[in-house]
Residue, then its C-alpha position, 0 to 999 in steps of 0.5 A: x939939264x933943266x934947272x932944278x925946281x924948288x918943289x917936288x912930289x913925294x910920298x910921306x908918312x906922318x904916322x904908322x898904319x895901313x896904306x891910308x897913311x901914305x901921303x902923296x904931297x908937295x915937299x921941298x927938294x932936298x939940297x945935297x950935303x957935302x958928300x951927297x948926290x942929288x938924283x932925279x928919279x926915273x924909277x923907284x923900287x918898292x920893297x917889302x921893307x917899305x911896308x915894315x916902316x909904314x906899319x911901324x914894325x921897324x920904328x923910324x922918326x916921322x915924318x918920313x919919305x919912304x923908299x930905299x932905292x932908285x935910278x935916274x940921272x945926277x942933278x947936282x953934286x955935293x961940294x965934297x963928293x970924291x972925284x975918284x967916284x967919277x960922277x958928273x951931272x947927267x950921269x945915269x945912276x942907281x942908288x941905295x939910300x932913303x927917301x926914294x919915294x920922290x921926284x928927287x933924292x939926295x943920297x950918300x955918294x958912297x951908295x951911288x953907282x953908274x949904270x953900266x952899258x947893257x943894263x937899262x935904268x929900270x932893270x938896274x933899279x929892279x935888280x939892285x936891292x933884291x938881286x944884291x940881297x940874293x947874291x950876298x946871301x949865297x956868297x956870305x950867309x952860306x957859301x953855296x957850292x955846285x951840287x948843293x941842295x938848297x931850299x928857297x921860300x917864296x921863290x917867285x917874290x923879288x929876292x926869291x926869283x933872283x936866288x933861283x937864277x943865281x943858284x942855277x948859275x952856281x950849279x946848285x939844286x933848288x927846291x922852291x916854294x910858291x903860294x899857288x899853282x899859277x907860280x909853279x911855271x915861273x919858279x921853274x923858268x927862273x931856275x928851280x929844280x923842284x917846286x912845292x905849292x906851299x898851301x894847306x892840303x897841297x905840297x908837303x915841303x918837309x917830305x919833298x926836302x927829305x925825298x930830294x936829299x935822301x933824308x939828309x936835308x938841305x945845305x941851306x934854307x933861304x927864308x924870307x917869310x919869317x915867323x910862319x916858316x922858321x920852325x919848318x926851316x930848322x926841320x928841313x936843314x941838314x946836319x951842319x946846315x944853315x938857315x938864313x932868315x932874312x925877311x919877315x913877310x909873315x911877321x918877326x921870328x919869335x925868340x927861341x932857345x939856342x940849344x935847339x940848334x945842337x940837334x943838328x949843329x945847325x947855324x942860323x943867320x939873320x943877315x941884312x944886305x947893308x952889312x955885306x956892302x958896308x964899305x965902298x969896296x964891298x958895294x962895288x965888288x958885289x954890284x960889279x959881280x951882279x952886272x956881269x952875271x946879269x949880262x953874261x947869264x942873260x938873267x931875267x929881270x922880272x918886273x911885276x908892274x910899274x905904278x905911277x907914284x901917286x898910286x903907291x897905295x896900290x903898290x903896297x897893297x899888291x906887295x902885301x898880298x904876296x900874289x906878285x911875281x917880280x919887282x914893283x917899281x914906281x914912276x915919278 
């Protein structure tokens, strides 16, 4: 491999705010710690959570280099990286971590994975965080069974699209919401059985759920929208069903009385991916399951666009518009 330079380009924020706080600038290349891997990034994932850190919804020390995932090649290994992980310089890898909006990222070796044969670097990056989120939701937040009716909100977004594909593979029946008529066909291609355009004066989500389930409600709602849809999700869920509220696209869910759940003996989960893949064993279990499903099921890895890293403001504007379909990637 080429020698590691001393400096690199990265996207940093020094204060919270709109896309104007995103700074594309020269910074020093990080030195990997004892248990870290230095990755030369080929692709960097853009996720809605990045906007939460940028706006301050999720507080974090500043200055901060944004980004939670990337793929590329191993450039250097920390002195104490376990040999059992099998990493060597030049390996193609994908990772979860922090400070991914950069040409190089130092990340915990425990959260780095070799990219398997049959999966490209761009597909691995596009899938890792969002597809693992979807997979752990249907395995852990609510264990979906074949034949279950399930409601997926924002079904052509990053996680929503993966949920539809995985639910179809599990034999579930999916009711999906989308934001426009243009997204209906995409949701159906990804596996949705019934699609509702969730806009005023158009589709009626509650009525659709009642009609499809003979008035019983859905076994689970996977709600990445948050504040604007939480009450309706509770209305749509069946007796003894589960509402998994995993995102805040419309804002954080407001506090509510827990006694509200007793009307249906409903369960509410507020899961995050990281607590499902906390150990290396859990991380490898779900990632290996994901790679196998991607290859065997021939899942569609939908990439909305690949932006030059310097155009990160455009990527954030696009993802916040809620008009995108699939993954947004940055290219250093």
